[in-house]
N, C-alpha and C positions, 0 to 999 in steps of 0.2 A: 218599259224597258228599253235599253239602247239596242242599236241595229245587230250586235252579235248576241242579242240576248242575255246580256252582262247588266246589271245595275250600274249605271253610272260610268259606261264605257265611252260616253261622249263628253267626260266631266274633264277638266283642267288637269288633273292629277293623270289619268289615264294616257290623255294626249301628251304630255311630258314623258311618261315614259316610253310610249310610242316614237316621240321624236329621238330622245335619248338612244333607243336600240337601232334606229335607222341611222343615227350617227355614227355609232359605234359600228355598226355594219358597212357604212360608207367609208370610214377612216380604215377599217380593216382592208377591205376590198381593193381601196386605191393602192395602199401600201403593199399589199399581197403581190398584187398585178406588178409592182416595182421591184417587189423583191424577187419573183420569180423570172422576170427578165432580167435582171441584174446578174443572175448565175452567182450568187454569192458576195456580190459587192455592196450588198446590205443585210444586216443580220434580222432575225427572226424577233428579237426584242423590239426594233423599230415598227413592226407590223404590230407586235402588241399594245406597243405605246400609242400607236395612231387609232387602236379600238378603244383604248382609253380615253385618248382626245374626244374621239366621236361620242364616247357616252357622257362625257364631262360636259361638252359643248353642246351637243345637240349637232341635227342635220345642216341648219344654216350656219352655224358658226364654224365647223367643220370645214365648210367649204371654203371658209376664210383662213381659218389655221393652216390647212395644208399648203395653198399657195404662199403665204407668210412663210412657212417651214422652209420650202423648197427655194425660194429667194433669198433669205437668209444664209442658208446653206450654201447657195452659189457664193455668196458674197464673202462668206467665212473662208470658204475654199481657194477664191482668188487671194484673198488675202495671206493665206498660208502660204501659198504657192508664192505669191511676189516677194513675202519676206523669208522666203526659202526655208521656214519653219517644216515644212513638209514636202515630199516630192510627188510627183504625179503618180506614182504607184503607192503610194502609202497611202493608208484608211484613214478617214476623218471619223471621229464618232457622231452619228447623226441624232443619238437621245437626247444630248444637251440642246442641241438646235430645235429638235420638236418640243422640248420644254418651255424654251424662250417664246416659239411660234405660238403654243399655245397660251402663255402668259399676255403676248402682244395681244391675242385675240380676246383675252378676256377684259383687257384694259380698253382696248381701243377698238374692237372689231365691230362695233356698231359704227363707228365712224369711218372704218376703213371700207364696210359694205356700201354706206351712202356715197362716199367718194368713189367707189368702183361705178355703182350706179349711173351717178352725173355723169362720169366718163364717157359711158356707152348709150346714155340717154333712157334708161332702164327704169 
């Protein structure tokens, strides 16, 4: 029997479930903190979407997807402000940016993680 008394808990399928749940909890917690700190500047849907990202990507890759999304969001905001498409007080939907961050991570997440580790010698 495995450590928790369940057969097969040490198997890769259970490990995958636990990593997915951990990623969902991590994505949810990070975005919930931002949602609470922003006092309405970010929507509840963004929190739910980050939880989904974590469930889909797992703990390791959600740690890539969220920073990628933050950087993309900043670049999009700067572009929209520079082109005067949006004003400083106007909302910019963050859900599409989270989606793009997730897709970037799905395709190039391992490379981004390797680059980041090499940058700091990790």
